[in-house]
MINU-691759 format. One line per field, with one value per residue: residue in one letter; x, y, z of N, C-alpha, C in turn. Coordinates in Angstrom, 1 decimal. Example, Ala and Ser with C-alpha at 12.3 -4.5 7.8 and 13.67 -1.06 7.14 Angstrom:
BEGIN
residuo = (a_s)
nX = (13.2_12.8)
nY = (-5.7_-2.2)
nZ = (7.8_7.1)
caX = (12.3_13.7)
caY = (-4.5_-1.1)
caZ = (7.8_7.1)
cX = (13.2_12.9)
cY = (-3.3_0.0)
cZ = (7.8_7.9)
//
This chain:
BEGIN
residuo = (m_t_k_p_s_v_a_f_l_g_l_g_i_m_g_g_g_m_a_n_r_l_l_g_a_g_f_p_l_a_v_y_n_r_n_a_d_k_a_k_p_l_a_t_a_g_a_k_v_a_a_s_p_e_a_a_a_a_g_a_d_i_i_i_s_m_l_a_d_d_i_a_a_r_a_i_w_l_g_e_n_g_a_l_a_g_a_k_p_g_a_i_l_i_e_c_s_t_i_t_p_d_w_i_k_e_f_n_v_e_a_k_k_k_n_c_e_l_l_e_a_p_v_t_g_t_k_p_h_a_a_a_g_e_l_t_f_l_v_g_g_s_t_d_t_l_e_k_a_r_p_v_l_a_v_m_s_k_a_i_a_h_v_g_p_i_g_s_g_a_l_v_k_l_l_n_n_v_l_c_a_v_q_a_v_s_f_a_e_a_l_a_l_i_e_k_s_g_l_d_r_a_k_t_l_e_i_l_t_q_g_t_p_g_s_p_l_v_k_t_m_a_t_r_m_t_v_r_d_y_t_p_n_f_a_l_k_l_m_a_k_d_v_g_y_a_h_a_m_g_k_a_h_g_v_d_f_k_t_a_a_a_a_l_d_v_f_k_n_a_l_g_q_n_l_g_e_q_d_f_s_s_v_i_e_p_l_r_k_k)
nX = (-0.8_-0.9_-2.0_-0.5_-1.8_-3.2_-3.3_-4.8_-4.6_-6.2_-8.5_-8.8_-9.0_-7.0_-6.3_-8.6_-9.1_-6.8_-6.9_-9.2_-8.1_-6.4_-8.2_-9.7_-7.9_-7.8_-6.4_-6.5_-8.0_-7.8_-9.2_-8.8_-10.2_-10.5_-12.9_-15.4_-17.5_-16.4_-15.3_-17.3_-18.0_-15.9_-16.2_-18.6_-17.7_-16.1_-14.0_-12.5_-13.4_-11.8_-11.8_-9.7_-6.4_-4.5_-6.0_-6.6_-4.0_-3.3_-2.0_-1.6_0.3_1.4_1.3_-0.2_-0.1_-1.9_-1.9_-2.4_-0.4_2.7_1.8_-0.6_0.3_2.1_0.2_-1.4_0.3_1.9_0.5_-2.2_-3.6_-2.2_-1.0_1.6_1.8_0.1_1.3_2.8_5.9_8.3_6.4_5.8_5.9_4.5_4.8_2.9_2.2_2.7_5.3_7.8_11.3_12.5_10.5_10.0_12.5_12.6_10.5_11.4_13.3_11.7_10.2_12.1_12.6_10.4_11.0_10.1_9.9_10.5_9.2_9.3_6.9_5.9_3.6_3.3_0.7_-2.9_-6.3_-7.8_-5.7_-5.0_-7.4_-7.3_-5.1_-2.7_-0.4_2.7_5.2_7.5_10.1_11.6_14.2_15.2_16.4_15.7_13.4_11.6_11.4_9.9_7.6_6.7_4.7_2.3_2.4_2.5_-0.1_-1.4_-0.1_1.7_4.4_7.3_9.6_12.8_14.4_16.3_17.8_15.9_14.2_14.9_12.7_10.7_11.9_12.2_9.6_8.6_10.1_9.1_6.3_6.7_7.6_5.5_3.6_4.8_4.6_1.7_1.0_2.4_1.2_-1.4_-1.1_-0.5_-2.9_-4.7_-3.9_-4.2_-7.0_-7.6_-6.4_-7.7_-6.9_-7.5_-8.5_-8.8_-7.2_-4.8_-4.3_-4.1_-1.7_0.1_-0.3_0.3_2.7_6.2_5.9_3.8_3.4_2.3_1.0_0.4_-1.3_-3.5_-4.1_-4.9_-7.3_-8.8_-8.9_-10.1_-12.7_-13.4_-13.7_-13.3_-13.4_-12.0_-9.0_-6.6_-6.0_-6.0_-5.1_-3.4_-1.4_-0.4_0.7_2.7_4.5_5.3_6.8_8.8_10.0_11.0_12.8_14.7_15.8_17.0_19.1_20.6_19.6_18.2_15.1_13.5_11.5_9.6_8.9_7.7_5.4_4.4_3.3_1.2_-0.4_-1.1_-2.7_-4.9_-5.8_-6.6_-8.9_-10.7_-10.3_-9.1_-10.2_-10.8_-9.7_-6.3_-6.0_-7.7_-6.3_-6.1_-8.4_-8.4_-6.6_-8.0_-9.8_-8.5)
nY = (2.4_5.3_5.4_6.5_9.2_9.0_10.1_9.4_9.3_9.0_6.7_4.4_1.3_0.0_1.6_2.0_-0.4_-0.6_1.8_1.0_-1.1_0.1_1.7_-0.2_-1.3_0.5_3.0_6.5_8.3_10.1_10.9_11.5_11.8_12.4_11.9_12.1_10.3_7.8_7.8_7.5_4.9_4.6_6.8_6.3_4.3_5.5_7.3_10.5_12.6_14.5_17.8_18.5_17.6_18.8_19.5_17.0_16.1_17.8_18.0_15.3_12.3_10.5_10.4_8.9_8.1_6.8_6.4_7.0_7.7_9.6_12.1_12.4_12.0_14.2_16.2_15.8_16.0_18.3_20.2_22.7_23.4_21.2_18.1_18.3_20.9_21.0_19.3_18.6_19.6_16.9_15.0_11.7_10.8_8.7_7.3_5.3_4.9_3.4_4.7_6.8_6.5_9.0_10.9_10.3_10.9_13.6_14.5_13.8_15.8_18.0_17.2_17.2_19.9_20.7_19.5_17.0_13.4_11.0_7.9_5.7_3.3_1.3_-1.3_-5.0_-7.0_-7.3_-6.0_-7.8_-8.5_-6.1_-5.6_-7.7_-7.2_-8.3_-7.4_-6.8_-4.5_-2.6_-1.0_2.0_4.2_5.6_3.3_4.1_5.7_3.8_2.0_3.6_3.8_1.3_-0.2_0.9_0.1_-2.7_-3.4_-3.5_-5.4_-8.4_-8.7_-6.8_-5.3_-4.0_-2.3_-0.5_2.8_5.9_5.8_3.3_1.6_2.3_1.6_-1.3_-2.0_-1.3_-3.1_-5.5_-5.3_-5.0_-7.5_-9.1_-8.0_-8.9_-11.6_-11.8_-11.0_-12.7_-15.1_-14.5_-14.3_-17.1_-18.4_-17.4_-18.5_-21.2_-21.3_-20.6_-22.5_-24.9_-26.7_-28.8_-26.9_-27.0_-29.3_-28.5_-26.1_-27.2_-28.6_-26.6_-24.8_-26.4_-27.2_-26.2_-23.5_-22.5_-20.2_-18.4_-16.1_-16.8_-18.8_-17.4_-15.7_-17.6_-18.5_-16.2_-15.2_-17.3_-17.6_-15.0_-12.9_-9.8_-8.0_-5.4_-6.1_-5.1_-2.4_-2.3_0.1_1.1_-0.9_-0.6_1.9_1.4_-0.3_1.4_3.3_1.6_0.8_3.3_3.7_1.7_2.5_4.9_3.9_2.5_0.1_-2.0_-2.6_-4.8_-6.7_-5.4_-3.3_-4.7_-5.9_-3.5_-2.5_-4.2_-3.9_-1.1_-1.4_-2.7_-0.8_1.0_-0.3_0.4_-0.9_-0.1_0.4_-2.1_-5.2_-6.1_-8.5_-8.6_-8.0_-10.0_-9.8_-8.2_-9.9_-12.1_-11.3_-10.9)
nZ = (31.7_29.7_26.5_23.3_21.5_18.2_14.8_11.8_8.4_5.5_4.4_2.7_0.9_2.3_4.5_6.0_7.3_8.8_10.5_12.0_13.4_15.2_16.6_17.9_19.5_21.4_21.1_21.3_18.7_15.9_12.7_9.1_6.1_2.5_1.2_3.2_4.0_4.2_6.7_8.5_9.7_11.4_13.0_14.3_15.8_17.7_16.9_16.4_13.8_11.6_9.9_8.3_7.2_8.8_11.1_11.9_12.7_14.8_18.0_18.0_19.0_17.3_13.8_11.1_7.6_4.8_1.6_-1.9_-3.7_-4.6_-5.2_-3.8_-1.2_-0.8_-1.0_1.2_3.4_3.0_1.6_1.4_4.5_5.4_7.1_8.2_9.0_11.3_13.0_16.1_17.7_18.0_17.5_16.0_12.7_10.4_7.3_5.4_2.7_-0.6_-2.1_-3.9_-3.3_-3.6_-2.8_-0.1_1.1_0.5_2.0_4.6_5.0_5.3_7.6_9.6_9.9_11.3_13.7_13.9_14.0_11.5_10.1_7.4_6.5_4.6_3.6_3.2_2.1_1.7_1.6_3.3_5.1_6.3_7.7_9.6_11.0_10.1_8.6_7.1_7.9_6.3_7.3_7.2_8.6_11.8_14.5_17.0_16.8_15.6_17.8_19.5_18.0_17.8_19.4_18.3_15.6_16.0_16.6_14.1_12.6_11.6_11.4_11.7_9.8_9.9_7.5_6.8_6.5_5.9_2.9_2.2_2.9_1.0_-1.4_-1.1_-1.0_-3.4_-5.1_-4.1_-5.0_-7.8_-8.5_-7.8_-9.6_-12.1_-11.8_-11.7_-14.4_-15.9_-15.3_-16.0_-18.7_-19.3_-18.4_-20.2_-22.5_-21.9_-21.8_-24.4_-25.9_-25.5_-23.6_-20.7_-18.3_-15.3_-14.6_-15.7_-14.1_-11.6_-11.8_-12.2_-10.1_-8.0_-8.3_-8.8_-9.9_-8.4_-6.4_-3.5_-4.5_-7.1_-6.8_-5.6_-7.8_-9.6_-8.5_-8.4_-11.0_-12.4_-11.2_-11.8_-10.0_-9.2_-7.1_-5.4_-3.7_-4.0_-5.9_-9.4_-10.8_-8.8_-8.7_-11.3_-11.1_-9.1_-10.5_-12.4_-11.0_-9.9_-12.2_-13.1_-11.0_-11.5_-13.9_-13.0_-11.6_-13.3_-14.2_-16.5_-16.5_-17.9_-17.5_-15.8_-17.4_-19.5_-18.0_-17.2_-19.7_-20.1_-18.0_-18.5_-20.7_-19.7_-17.9_-19.9_-20.5_-18.7_-16.2_-14.0_-11.3_-10.5_-8.9_-9.2_-10.3_-12.4_-14.6_-16.5_-18.2_-20.6_-22.1_-22.5_-24.4_-26.8)
caX = (-0.1_-1.6_-1.6_-0.3_-2.9_-2.9_-4.0_-4.8_-4.9_-6.4_-9.3_-9.2_-9.1_-6.0_-6.3_-9.8_-8.8_-5.6_-7.4_-10.1_-7.4_-6.0_-9.4_-10.0_-6.8_-7.8_-5.6_-7.2_-7.8_-8.5_-9.0_-9.2_-10.3_-11.0_-14.3_-15.8_-18.4_-15.6_-14.9_-18.5_-18.0_-15.0_-16.8_-19.6_-16.9_-15.5_-12.9_-12.8_-13.3_-11.4_-12.1_-8.5_-5.2_-4.0_-6.8_-6.4_-2.7_-3.0_-1.8_-1.2_1.7_1.8_0.5_0.0_-0.8_-1.9_-2.4_-2.3_0.8_3.5_1.0_-1.7_1.0_2.5_-0.8_-1.9_1.4_2.5_-0.5_-2.9_-4.1_-1.5_-0.8_2.7_1.5_-0.5_2.2_3.6_7.5_8.5_5.5_6.3_5.2_4.7_4.3_2.7_1.9_3.8_5.7_9.1_12.3_12.8_9.5_10.2_13.7_12.4_9.6_12.2_13.9_10.5_9.9_13.2_12.4_9.4_11.4_9.4_10.6_9.8_9.4_8.5_6.5_5.0_3.2_2.8_-0.6_-4.0_-7.4_-8.0_-4.6_-5.2_-8.6_-7.0_-3.9_-1.6_0.3_4.2_5.8_8.9_10.4_12.9_14.3_16.1_16.0_15.0_12.0_10.9_11.0_8.8_6.4_6.4_3.4_1.2_2.6_2.2_-1.5_-1.8_0.9_2.2_5.8_7.8_11.0_13.5_15.2_17.4_17.6_14.8_14.4_15.1_11.4_10.1_12.4_12.0_8.1_8.4_10.6_8.0_5.2_6.9_7.7_4.0_3.0_5.3_4.1_0.4_0.9_2.8_0.1_-2.7_-1.0_-0.6_-4.2_-5.3_-3.4_-4.8_-8.4_-7.8_-5.9_-8.6_-6.4_-8.3_-8.1_-8.7_-6.1_-3.5_-4.1_-3.7_-0.4_0.9_-0.2_0.8_4.2_7.2_5.4_2.7_3.6_1.0_0.3_0.0_-2.5_-4.5_-4.5_-5.7_-8.7_-9.7_-9.1_-11.0_-14.1_-13.6_-14.1_-12.4_-13.6_-10.6_-8.2_-5.5_-6.6_-5.1_-4.4_-2.3_-0.3_0.3_1.6_3.9_5.3_5.9_7.7_9.9_10.8_11.8_14.0_15.7_16.5_17.9_20.3_21.2_19.1_17.2_14.0_12.7_10.3_8.8_8.4_6.6_4.3_3.5_2.5_0.0_-1.4_-1.7_-3.8_-6.1_-6.3_-7.4_-10.2_-11.5_-10.3_-8.3_-10.7_-11.0_-8.6_-5.2_-6.1_-8.5_-5.4_-6.3_-9.6_-8.1_-5.9_-9.0_-10.6_-7.6)
caY = (3.4_6.0_5.2_7.7_9.6_8.8_10.7_8.5_10.0_8.1_5.5_3.6_-0.1_-0.5_2.6_1.8_-1.6_-0.1_2.6_0.2_-1.9_1.1_2.1_-1.4_-1.6_1.6_4.1_7.7_8.2_11.2_10.5_12.4_11.3_13.3_11.6_12.0_9.2_6.5_7.9_7.4_3.7_4.8_7.9_5.5_3.3_6.4_8.0_11.8_12.9_16.0_18.5_18.7_16.8_19.7_19.4_15.6_15.9_18.7_17.4_13.9_11.9_9.8_10.7_7.9_8.1_5.5_7.2_6.4_7.9_10.7_13.3_12.4_12.1_15.5_17.1_15.7_16.4_19.6_21.1_23.6_22.7_19.9_17.5_18.7_22.2_20.7_18.4_19.2_19.1_15.6_14.0_10.8_10.7_7.4_7.3_3.9_4.7_3.1_5.9_6.8_7.0_10.4_11.8_10.1_11.6_15.0_14.7_13.7_17.1_18.8_16.8_17.7_21.4_20.8_18.7_15.7_12.2_10.2_6.6_5.2_1.9_0.7_-2.7_-6.0_-7.5_-6.6_-5.6_-8.8_-8.5_-4.9_-5.7_-8.6_-6.9_-9.2_-6.7_-6.7_-3.2_-2.5_0.3_2.8_5.3_5.2_2.4_4.6_6.1_2.6_1.5_4.4_3.6_-0.1_-0.6_1.3_-0.7_-4.0_-3.9_-3.6_-6.2_-9.7_-8.5_-5.4_-5.5_-2.7_-2.6_0.4_4.2_6.5_5.5_1.8_0.9_2.6_0.7_-2.6_-2.2_-1.3_-4.4_-6.4_-5.1_-5.3_-8.9_-9.6_-7.7_-9.7_-12.9_-11.8_-10.9_-14.0_-16.1_-14.1_-14.8_-18.5_-18.8_-17.0_-19.6_-22.5_-21.3_-20.6_-23.6_-26.1_-27.6_-28.9_-25.9_-27.5_-30.2_-27.7_-25.2_-28.0_-28.9_-25.3_-24.2_-27.3_-27.4_-25.1_-22.1_-22.2_-19.3_-18.0_-15.1_-17.4_-19.5_-16.3_-15.3_-18.7_-18.5_-15.0_-15.1_-18.3_-17.2_-13.6_-12.0_-8.6_-7.1_-4.9_-6.1_-4.1_-2.0_-2.4_1.3_1.2_-1.8_0.0_2.9_0.9_-0.9_2.5_3.8_0.7_1.0_4.6_3.6_0.9_3.5_5.8_3.1_1.9_-1.3_-2.1_-3.4_-5.2_-7.4_-4.3_-2.6_-5.6_-5.9_-2.2_-2.4_-5.0_-3.1_0.0_-1.9_-3.0_0.6_1.4_-1.1_0.8_-1.8_0.5_0.3_-3.4_-5.8_-6.2_-9.7_-8.4_-7.7_-11.0_-9.7_-7.9_-10.9_-13.0_-10.7_-10.9)
caZ = (30.8_28.7_25.0_22.6_20.5_16.8_13.8_10.7_7.2_4.4_4.9_1.6_1.0_3.4_5.6_6.9_8.2_9.8_11.6_12.8_14.3_16.2_17.5_18.6_20.5_22.6_20.9_21.0_17.3_15.0_11.3_8.1_4.6_1.6_1.1_4.6_4.3_4.6_8.2_9.3_10.5_12.6_14.0_15.2_16.8_18.7_16.4_16.1_12.4_11.4_8.8_7.4_7.7_9.8_12.3_12.5_13.2_15.8_19.2_18.0_19.2_16.1_12.7_10.1_6.4_3.9_0.5_-3.2_-4.5_-4.2_-5.4_-2.7_0.0_-0.8_-0.8_2.6_4.3_2.8_1.0_2.1_5.7_5.5_8.3_8.8_9.7_12.5_13.9_17.2_17.8_18.7_16.9_15.1_11.4_9.7_5.9_5.0_1.4_-1.5_-2.8_-4.3_-2.3_-3.6_-2.1_1.4_1.5_0.6_3.2_5.6_5.3_6.0_9.0_10.5_10.0_12.4_14.9_14.1_13.7_10.5_9.7_6.3_6.8_3.6_4.0_2.4_2.4_1.1_2.5_4.5_6.0_7.0_8.7_10.5_11.6_9.6_7.6_7.4_7.8_5.8_8.0_7.0_9.5_12.9_15.4_18.2_16.4_15.5_19.0_20.1_17.4_17.7_20.0_17.4_14.4_16.3_16.6_12.7_11.8_12.1_11.5_11.4_9.4_9.8_6.3_6.7_6.6_5.1_1.5_2.0_2.9_-0.2_-2.4_-0.9_-1.2_-4.9_-5.6_-3.7_-5.9_-9.2_-8.6_-7.8_-10.9_-13.2_-11.7_-12.1_-15.8_-16.6_-15.0_-16.8_-20.2_-19.3_-18.2_-21.5_-23.5_-21.5_-22.1_-25.9_-26.6_-25.2_-22.5_-19.5_-17.3_-14.0_-14.6_-15.9_-13.1_-10.5_-12.0_-12.2_-8.8_-6.9_-8.7_-8.6_-10.2_-7.7_-5.3_-3.0_-5.3_-8.3_-6.3_-5.5_-9.2_-10.2_-8.1_-8.8_-12.5_-12.8_-10.9_-12.3_-8.9_-9.2_-6.0_-5.2_-2.4_-4.3_-7.3_-10.6_-11.0_-7.9_-9.1_-12.4_-10.4_-8.5_-11.5_-13.1_-10.0_-9.8_-13.6_-13.1_-10.1_-12.2_-14.9_-12.3_-11.0_-14.4_-14.3_-17.5_-15.9_-18.9_-17.1_-15.3_-18.7_-20.1_-17.2_-17.2_-20.9_-20.0_-17.0_-19.1_-21.6_-18.8_-17.6_-21.1_-20.6_-17.6_-15.1_-12.9_-10.0_-10.0_-8.3_-10.2_-11.0_-13.6_-15.8_-17.5_-19.0_-22.0_-22.8_-22.9_-25.6_-28.0)
cX = (-1.0_-1.2_-1.4_-1.4_-2.4_-3.9_-3.8_-5.3_-5.0_-7.2_-9.7_-9.3_-8.2_-6.2_-7.5_-9.6_-7.8_-6.1_-8.4_-9.3_-6.8_-7.1_-9.8_-9.0_-6.8_-7.0_-6.6_-7.0_-8.6_-8.3_-9.4_-9.2_-11.0_-12.5_-14.8_-16.7_-17.6_-15.2_-16.1_-18.5_-17.0_-15.6_-17.8_-18.9_-16.2_-14.4_-13.4_-12.6_-13.0_-11.7_-10.9_-7.4_-4.6_-4.7_-6.7_-5.1_-2.5_-3.1_-1.5_0.2_2.3_0.8_0.9_-0.7_-0.8_-2.7_-1.9_-1.0_1.6_2.6_0.0_-0.9_1.5_1.5_-1.3_-0.9_1.7_1.6_-1.2_-3.7_-3.5_-1.2_0.5_2.6_0.9_0.3_2.9_5.0_7.5_7.5_6.2_5.4_5.5_4.0_4.1_2.4_3.0_4.1_7.1_10.0_12.7_11.8_9.8_11.4_13.5_11.5_10.4_12.9_12.9_10.2_10.8_13.0_11.4_9.7_10.6_10.3_9.9_10.2_8.7_8.2_5.4_4.7_3.1_1.6_-1.6_-5.1_-7.7_-7.0_-4.6_-6.3_-8.2_-5.8_-2.8_-0.7_1.8_4.6_7.1_9.4_11.7_13.0_15.1_15.5_15.2_13.6_11.2_10.5_9.9_7.5_5.8_5.0_2.1_1.3_2.2_0.7_-2.1_-1.1_1.1_3.7_6.2_9.3_11.7_14.5_16.3_17.0_16.4_15.2_14.4_13.6_10.7_10.5_12.2_10.5_7.9_9.0_9.6_6.8_5.5_7.1_6.4_3.4_3.4_4.8_2.6_0.2_1.3_1.8_-1.1_-2.4_-1.0_-2.0_-5.0_-5.0_-4.0_-6.3_-8.5_-7.3_-6.7_-8.0_-7.5_-7.8_-8.0_-7.5_-4.8_-3.3_-3.6_-2.2_0.5_0.9_0.3_2.3_5.1_6.7_4.4_3.0_2.3_0.3_-0.2_-1.3_-3.7_-5.0_-5.3_-7.1_-9.5_-9.9_-10.0_-12.4_-14.5_-14.2_-13.0_-12.7_-12.2_-10.1_-7.0_-5.7_-5.6_-4.5_-3.3_-1.1_0.4_1.2_2.8_4.9_6.0_7.0_8.9_10.6_11.5_12.9_15.1_16.5_17.4_19.1_21.0_20.8_18.0_16.1_13.0_11.4_9.2_8.1_7.3_5.3_3.5_2.7_1.2_-1.0_-2.0_-2.9_-5.0_-6.6_-7.0_-8.7_-11.1_-11.5_-9.5_-8.8_-11.0_-9.6_-7.5_-5.4_-7.0_-7.6_-5.6_-7.4_-9.2_-7.4_-6.9_-9.8_-9.8_-7.9)
cY = (3.9_5.7_6.4_7.9_9.5_9.6_9.7_9.2_9.1_6.9_4.8_2.2_-0.6_0.5_2.4_0.8_-1.2_0.7_1.9_-0.6_-1.1_1.5_0.9_-1.7_-0.5_2.8_5.4_8.0_9.4_10.7_11.6_11.5_12.3_13.2_11.2_10.9_8.0_6.6_7.7_6.1_4.0_5.9_7.2_4.7_4.3_7.2_9.5_12.1_14.4_16.5_18.7_17.8_17.6_19.5_18.0_15.5_16.8_17.9_15.9_13.5_11.2_10.1_9.7_8.3_7.0_6.1_6.4_6.4_9.1_12.0_13.5_12.7_13.5_16.4_17.0_16.0_17.9_20.6_22.0_22.9_21.2_19.4_18.0_20.0_22.0_19.9_19.1_18.8_17.9_14.6_13.0_10.6_9.4_7.3_5.8_3.7_4.1_4.2_5.8_7.1_8.4_11.3_11.6_10.9_13.1_15.3_14.6_15.1_18.1_18.5_17.3_19.1_21.7_20.1_17.5_14.6_11.4_8.8_6.4_3.7_1.5_-0.8_-3.7_-6.5_-6.7_-6.3_-6.5_-8.7_-7.2_-4.9_-6.7_-8.3_-7.8_-8.6_-6.9_-5.2_-3.3_-1.1_0.8_3.9_4.8_4.2_2.9_5.1_4.9_2.1_2.3_4.1_2.2_-0.6_-0.2_0.4_-2.1_-4.4_-4.0_-4.6_-7.6_-9.7_-7.1_-5.5_-4.2_-2.9_-1.6_1.8_4.7_6.2_4.1_1.1_1.1_1.6_-0.7_-2.9_-2.2_-2.5_-5.5_-6.4_-5.4_-6.7_-9.6_-9.2_-8.5_-11.0_-12.9_-11.8_-12.1_-15.0_-15.8_-14.6_-16.3_-19.0_-18.5_-18.1_-20.9_-22.4_-21.3_-21.8_-25.0_-27.0_-27.7_-27.9_-26.3_-28.3_-29.3_-26.8_-26.0_-28.3_-27.6_-24.8_-25.1_-27.6_-26.2_-23.7_-21.6_-21.3_-18.9_-16.9_-15.8_-18.3_-18.5_-15.9_-16.3_-18.8_-17.3_-14.8_-16.1_-18.0_-15.9_-12.7_-11.0_-7.6_-6.7_-5.2_-5.2_-3.7_-2.0_-1.1_1.5_0.3_-1.2_1.1_2.6_0.4_0.2_3.1_2.9_0.8_2.1_4.5_2.7_1.7_4.4_5.2_2.3_0.5_-1.2_-3.1_-3.9_-5.8_-6.5_-3.6_-3.4_-5.6_-4.6_-1.9_-3.1_-4.4_-1.8_-0.3_-2.2_-1.7_1.2_0.8_-0.7_-0.1_-1.4_0.4_-1.1_-4.0_-6.1_-7.5_-9.6_-8.1_-8.8_-10.7_-9.2_-9.0_-12.0_-12.6_-10.8_-12.1)
cZ = (29.7_27.3_24.3_21.7_19.1_15.9_12.5_9.4_6.0_4.8_3.6_1.9_2.2_4.6_6.5_7.9_9.2_10.9_12.5_13.8_15.5_17.2_18.3_19.7_21.6_22.3_20.7_19.5_16.6_13.6_10.4_6.7_3.7_1.4_2.6_4.9_4.7_6.0_9.1_10.2_11.8_13.5_14.9_16.3_17.9_18.2_16.2_14.6_12.3_10.1_7.8_8.0_8.9_11.1_12.9_13.3_14.5_17.1_19.3_18.2_18.0_15.0_11.6_8.7_5.5_2.7_-0.8_-3.8_-3.9_-4.3_-4.1_-1.4_0.2_-0.4_0.7_3.6_4.3_2.0_2.0_3.3_5.9_7.0_9.0_9.5_11.0_13.5_14.9_17.2_18.5_18.2_16.0_13.9_10.8_8.4_5.5_3.5_0.7_-2.3_-3.3_-3.2_-2.4_-2.8_-0.6_1.8_1.5_1.8_4.5_6.1_5.8_7.3_10.0_10.8_11.1_13.6_15.0_13.6_12.6_10.3_8.4_6.7_5.9_4.0_2.9_2.9_1.6_2.1_3.5_5.5_6.9_8.0_9.8_11.3_11.4_8.6_8.1_7.0_7.3_6.2_7.5_8.0_10.7_13.9_16.6_18.0_16.2_16.7_19.7_19.4_17.3_18.3_19.1_16.1_14.7_16.2_15.1_11.9_12.4_12.2_11.1_11.1_9.2_8.6_6.1_6.9_5.8_3.6_1.2_2.0_1.5_-1.4_-2.4_-1.3_-2.8_-5.5_-5.2_-4.7_-7.4_-9.4_-8.6_-9.1_-12.0_-13.1_-12.1_-13.6_-16.5_-16.4_-15.9_-18.2_-20.2_-19.3_-19.5_-22.4_-23.2_-22.0_-23.7_-26.6_-26.4_-24.2_-21.3_-18.5_-15.9_-13.8_-14.7_-14.7_-11.9_-10.6_-11.8_-10.8_-7.7_-7.2_-8.4_-8.9_-9.1_-6.4_-4.7_-3.9_-6.6_-7.9_-6.2_-6.9_-9.8_-9.8_-8.5_-10.3_-12.9_-12.5_-11.4_-11.3_-8.8_-8.1_-5.4_-3.7_-2.7_-5.8_-8.2_-10.9_-10.0_-8.2_-10.2_-12.0_-9.9_-9.4_-12.2_-12.2_-9.9_-11.2_-13.6_-12.2_-10.8_-13.1_-14.1_-11.7_-12.2_-14.7_-15.4_-17.1_-16.9_-18.5_-16.6_-16.5_-19.3_-19.3_-17.2_-18.5_-20.8_-19.0_-17.7_-20.1_-20.8_-18.3_-18.7_-21.3_-19.3_-16.4_-14.0_-11.5_-9.5_-9.5_-9.4_-10.8_-12.2_-14.9_-16.8_-18.5_-20.4_-22.9_-23.3_-24.2_-26.9_-28.7)
//
């Protein structure tokens, strides 16, 4: 059976690994990235590198994007030489970026004008999960469209959760990330206090990580913050963006998201210390300096 042709837009920390999984599974693949150097390894492995999102999308059965935010997504889909202009009628568009429900709903209107089918499929997981095909997709859209796209999503994931209509996936992903951010900030503050108070750090962390507070994320934060390895698996600037989006959604629905607001303040402080490109676990560093 012939595999559908795929266009992949955005080859950053997550997108590069996802595109490589598709190529390894034998899908005909065209890629586009604003910085063309990031496409070179995929080109060597057999992917076609396009000069624009429109060129990448031309003729593709499925078009996937993994981008930083609403602004980047709008530009690559609807901007000059955008992917939607190159999409053929009947193509399936899959937006994997962590974005706002407002943007994905707006994009859905534009996709329908081109007679294209849209899924939102933001992911949980970080760089290693993308490379290993162990992401979880949080899918919003029709069941029929999901079933058509499932073979493509499956090679990049360990699970595919259909969470509702368009807009649902974006909101679930923002809730996922804001809870991660709040945990990370809370743990960073606790670790800063442990270090400054003179407690035995190793013993205290063993108690905290092996006890009730020891979620998988807290355990990861304990390791990364202790060894101070901030090689980005998920950039701090992107986590700050997601918390901001979630906080705004709370306001829009009459929810006073105080924990999100507090976490956002701490992340903004870290951004002011030029930590935006580092892993979000680096949020502890300004706390250590105070």
